[in-house]
N, C-alpha and C positions, 0 to 999 in steps of 0.2 A: 423477617428482621426488621428492627426499627431504631430510632434513636432513643438514648435514655430519657429518664423522667426524674425530675428532683423529688425527693421524698426524704422524710427523717429518717428512714431506715438506712440511708446510704451514708457510710462513715468516712469515706476516703478522703484525705486533704487533697490529694491530687484530682480526684474527681470534681470536688467543690471548686478548685482552681480552674479545672476546664470549664465549668459552667460560668464562673465569673468573667472568663474571657470571650464569653458569648458563643462561647464556643460550646538459653540455657538448655539442658537435655531434659527431656520428659522423665519422669519417675511415675512407674505403674504400679498400682496396688489394687489388687482384686478385692471388692467389698461389696456386700449386699445392701439392699435398701432398708432402712430404719423400721418403718412401719408403713401400714395401709388402712384406709377407711373407706366406707361407702357414702356417697353423698348423693341420693337418689340413684340414677344409673351410673353416674361418674365415679371413678375410682382415684382416690388421692394418695400418692406414696410420698413419703417425707425421706430425706436423705440429708447426710452431712460427709464433707470431705474428712477423711481420716484425720485425726489429731488437730483439728481446726476448731477455732473459737467461733468464727461466723463463716457461713457458706450462702453465697448470694448468685444464684443463677441468672443470666441475662438473656440467653437466646437457646433455641432448639431448632434442629433440622429435620428434614423429612424423615431420615431413619430414626431419629429420636436421639441423637447425641446432643448433649447439653454442654454449653460453655458458660462460664461464670468466674467469679473471684472467691477467694477464700482468705481468712486471716488466721495467723498462728502467732507465736510468740516474737517472731523475727519481723512480720510485715503482712503486706497483702500480695497474694500471688494468682495467677491464672490456673484454671483447671478445665479439662474435658472429661465429661463422664459419658463413656461409650454405653450402647446399649446392653452389653453383656456385663455391666457393672464394674468395669475397669475404669479406674481414674488415671489420668495423665496430668501431673501438675508441672507448671512451667514459669519461668520468667526470662525476658530477654536479657541479654548480657548487660550488666551494670545497673539493672533495674532495682530500685529499692521499693516500689509499688507498682503492680501490674493490674490493669483494669481492662479485660475484655469487653468488647460491645456485641459481637455478632459472630455467627457461625454460618456458612453455607452447606449446600447439600453434599458437597464433596468433602467436608470435614475441614476445610480451611477456616481459620477465625482471625479476626482483627481487633484492635482496640488501642490503647494507649498505655505508656509506661512513663514513670518519673525517675529521674535520675537524683543524685544527691544534692544538686543545686536546685531541685524543685523545677526542673525544666521537662516539659511534656514531649514526648516523641511517640510516633505511631509504630506499629508492628502488624506484620502478617506471619501467621502459623500455618505451615501446612499439614496435612493430616497425618504425615509421617513424622511430625515434631520439629521440623526444621523452621527456624525462627529468622526473619529479616525485618530489621528496624528502618525506618525511614523517616524524613522530615519534609515539609512543604518547601516550595522553591524560593529562591531570592533570599537566602538567610532567614528562614523562618525562626521566630521566637519560640513558638509552640505549635504542635501538631497533634491533632486528634482524629483518629480513623473511626468512622460512625457505622459503616456497613460493607459488606462484600458480596458481589453477586456470584452466581454459581459458576460462571467463567473466570473468577479471580479478579475483578475490577473493584476497586476500593473507592469509596467516597468519604469525605469529611471536611475538615477545615483547618486553616492555620492562620496565625498572626504573623505578619510581615514585621520588619524591624521598626516600622513606625506604630506597631500595635493595631494595624488595620487588619480586620478579619476577612479571609477570602475562603470560597469552598475549594475543593479540589477533587480531580479524579485521577486515579492512579492505575495505569493499565496494568494487566498481568505481567508485562514485560518490565515494569518499574518506571515508565515514563509518567511524570507527573504534570498535569495541566491545571491551571488555575481557573476558577469559576467565579465570576461576578454578574449577579442579576442586574438587569437595566435600572439605573437610579439608586443602586444599593450603597450604603455606607459600611455595610457588613453583610456577608454571605455565609450560609452555611449548607452544605450538601448532606443530606441525611438518609435517603433511600435510593436504591438502585435495582434494576431488574436486568435480566440477561440480554434484553433487546438494546440496552444502553440509556434507556430513559432513566432520569434522575429527579427525585423530588427534594424540596429543601424549604429554607426559609430565608428571608433577608430584612434588613432594617433600611428604612429610608431616611431622608435627611431629617425628618421630624421625629426621628426614634419610634416609628410605627413598624411593627413587624407583620410581613407579609408572606404568604406562600408561594411557591412557583413550582412548575414542572418544566424541565428542560428535556426536549426530544432528542433522540439519537443523532439527528441532523443539526443540532445546535440552537434550535428555536425555544425561546423562553416563553411560556404562558404563566401570567401571574394571577393570583387570586386572593381575596380577602374573606374573612369570616363574615357570616350574615350578621346585621345588626347595626352596621354603620359605625360612626365615631366612637371610640372606646372600646371597640372590640379588636383583639390583636390575635394572630395566629402564634401559638406557642410552639407547635411541633407539627411537621408534616413528613415524618419519616417512614411511616408504613405505606409501602407501593408493592402491589402485586401485579402479576404478568397481564392482566387485563388493562393496566394503566389507572387503576382506581387507587387514590390516595386516601389514607386515614390519619387522622391526627387529632389535636385538641387546640381550643382557643380560650382565651381569657375575656369575659363579658365586661361590661362597664361597672358591675358590682364586684369585679375581682373574683368571679366564680369561673371554674374551668368546666368546660363542655367539649363533648366528643363531636367529630364531624367526619362525613365520608364525601369525597368529591369523585365522581365518575368522569370518564374521559370526555364527556360532552359538555363538562363544566358545571353540572348540577350538583349542588352542596346540600346534603342532609345533615343536620345536627341531632345530637342525642344526649341524653343525660340519664344516669340512674336515678329513679324517682327519689327525692328527698336527699340527694347527694350534696346539695350545697345550701346551707342554712347561714353561712357567714364568709366573709371573704377568706380566700386562700383554700376553700374546700372545693369539691366538685368531682369531676369524672375526667380521668386520664387514660388515653389509649397507649397501648404498648407495643402491639404487633397485630399484624393481618395475614390470613393465609390466602392460597389460590382461590378458595371458595368464597372470600369475603368475609369470613368470620373474624371478629375483632377481639382481642383480649386486652384486658386493662384493669384499672382498680379505681375506687373512688373513697372518699373520706366522708364518713357521716357527721352528724351533728355533734359527736363527741370526739371528732378527729380520729376515730377508729378506722383502719384501712381494711378494705373488703375486695376481693377479686370479681370480675365479672367477664362474661363472654356474651358477645352480641352476634346473632345470626345475621346472613346478608338480609333476611326479611325485616329485620329491626327487633326481633325479640331478644330480650336481655335476660340472662340468668346470672345471679350473684352466688357467690359461694364463699365459704370460709375453711381453711385447713384446721382440722381437729388440733387443738393445743396451741393455737394461735392467741396472742395476748389480746385484751379487750381495753387496753389503756390508750391514751392518746399517743398516736403514731405507732402504734402496734397493730398487728393483724396481718392481712394477706395482701401481696402484690403479684399479680399476674404479669409477667415480664415478656412472654413470647409464645407464638402458637405456630404449629407446623400444619401441613395440608391434611393430617389425619385428625386434627382437632385437638391434639395432645397440648396441653398448656404447661410450661415450666416457669417457676417464679420462686418467690421468697416469702417466707412468713417470720414474723417476730414474736417471741414468746414473751410472758410476762416478766422475764429477767432481761429483756433487751437483746437476746441472742438471736442471730439470724440463721435460718435453716432453709434448705431447698425443698421443692416439691414438684410433682408432676401431677397433672389432673387429665385422666383419659376419660373421654365422653362413653 
C-alpha cells in the first residue's frame, strides 16, 4: 500500500483539496471482468463498477481484493472488488464523496470522505462492511487516512485549528496519537507495516520536504533525496516488511524520479528511460510488495501515462493497457502491487473515461 499520487486522471474535488492541505451498508453485485489481453507473459484484465462513469482502483491486497472509487450520476463512492468478481459499494454516513486509499490483507480499507461543507474526514471499513468515521485530535479541521497495516493500525495526517499539518497513527482500538518529525512545520504519515514502523514526509522551516522513518520505539530517522539543494522528497509511502522505503522525489529541473531506501540508509534512485523531457514529467512510484517489486507510472514527452514495474534488482518493465488513450494525461497508471506481483490500477481511454485493470505477471 502507498500514498496517493497527483495525476490528471484524478477528478475528485475532495482529493484535490486533501492534496492542497499538504495533505453506509455495502451493496453487492456479481459481475465478471470486461476483457483481457496478453502483454508478453503478463495478462491484463479490465473492469468497471456496474453503472459507473469512472472506475479508479487504488490498492490490492495479498488475496487479490481491490479497493478504489467510482463515479455515477450522484457522486463518488467507494468499492471493494473481491476475487470472486463480487463488488461491494459503500459510503460513510453523510458522505457526499468517498475516496478509499488502501486495503490490508484482512480486507479492511481506509481513506477519506467529504461532507456537504467540504470538510474531510477519515474512515475505516472492515471486511464485513462496517464503517467507522474518525477525525484527528484537538479539533482537527481535516483528516486524511493514507494507509492501514494488516493488524488494523492506520496512519495519515490532519490539520489542526491553526491549519498546521500533523501526522497521526490510530490504533486498532481507535486511539489516535499525533506525529511531528523533528524540526517539522508539517508532517504526513504515509506508510505502515505490522511491526509498527512508519514512513512519511515532512516540511522544514525553509519549506523543503524530507523523508523519515519512525521506528516502533519512537525514534525518527530522517533522510533526503540524493542531489543536494533543489531536490525534495515528494512521497515516501511505500514501506515493506523488511523496512525498505520506496517513493519519489523532484529534482532541480522539476522532474520526478523514483527512489528505494534500504534499512541501512542506502538510497538508490531510478527513472524510466526518457520519462522526463520537461518539467512536471518523470517517474512516480505507487506501491511496493514484500519482494521489493515496485509499481508506478511515468509521463512521456507527450504527457501520455504508462505503467511500469521495477524488480528488486532494478530491471524496469513498462506496459500499457489495451484501449488506453494516447493523448496528454491519458494512458495507464499502476496504483498498487501485491505479494504475488499482481498490479491494480487505472487506465484512461481516448474519451477521458477511467477504467480499472489488473496485470498478472
